[in-house]
C-alpha positions as CSV (number, residue, x, y, z in Angstrom):
1,M,4.0,-12.7,-12.2
2,A,4.8,-12.3,-8.4
3,K,2.1,-11.5,-6.1
4,A,2.4,-9.3,-3.2
5,K,0.5,-9.1,0.3
6,I,0.2,-5.5,1.3
7,T,-1.4,-4.7,4.9
8,Q,-1.7,-1.1,6.1
9,V,-0.2,-0.7,9.3
10,R,-0.4,3.1,10.4
11,S,-3.0,5.7,9.7
12,T,-3.0,8.2,6.8
13,I,-4.2,11.2,9.3
14,K,-1.5,14.4,9.1
15,R,-0.2,12.9,6.0
16,P,0.3,14.4,2.3
17,Q,-2.8,14.1,0.4
18,K,-0.8,12.4,-2.6
19,Q,0.0,9.7,0.2
20,K,-3.8,9.4,1.2
21,L,-4.7,8.9,-2.6
22,T,-2.1,6.4,-3.1
23,I,-3.2,4.1,0.0
24,Q,-6.9,4.2,-1.6
25,A,-5.5,3.2,-4.9
26,L,-3.8,0.4,-3.5
27,G,-7.3,-0.6,-2.2
28,L,-6.4,0.3,1.4
29,G,-8.0,3.1,4.0
30,K,-8.2,1.4,7.1
31,I,-5.7,0.0,9.4
32,N,-5.4,-4.2,9.2
33,R,-6.7,-3.9,5.9
34,T,-4.9,-6.3,3.5
35,V,-5.1,-6.8,-0.2
36,E,-3.0,-9.3,-2.6
37,K,-1.8,-7.4,-5.7
38,E,0.2,-8.3,-8.7
39,L,4.0,-6.8,-8.4
40,T,3.9,-4.7,-11.7
41,P,6.2,-1.9,-11.9
42,Q,3.5,0.7,-11.1
43,I,2.7,-1.2,-7.9
44,E,6.0,-1.4,-6.8
45,G,6.3,2.3,-7.0
46,M,3.1,2.9,-5.2
47,I,4.6,0.7,-2.4
48,R,7.8,2.7,-2.3
49,A,5.5,5.9,-2.1
50,V,3.6,4.8,1.1
51,S,6.4,1.9,2.5
52,H,6.4,3.8,5.9
53,L,2.3,3.1,6.2
54,I,2.5,-0.7,4.9
55,T,3.7,-4.1,5.2
56,V,4.6,-6.0,2.2
57,E,5.0,-10.0,2.0
58,R,5.8,-11.3,-1.2
59,I,3.6,-14.7,-2.2
């Protein structure tokens, strides 16, 4: 299965609680933190929900 490198580039300050929880569920939480995840439908949905706070690079 495909993988993605997800990097947080914007802060979650003044964001709705749901977006903050989504960032935590992805394993992020600080700016410039990067994680690698399998691209499942659930992860793709999380990426779409917080796409304005992260950058995604397919591996």
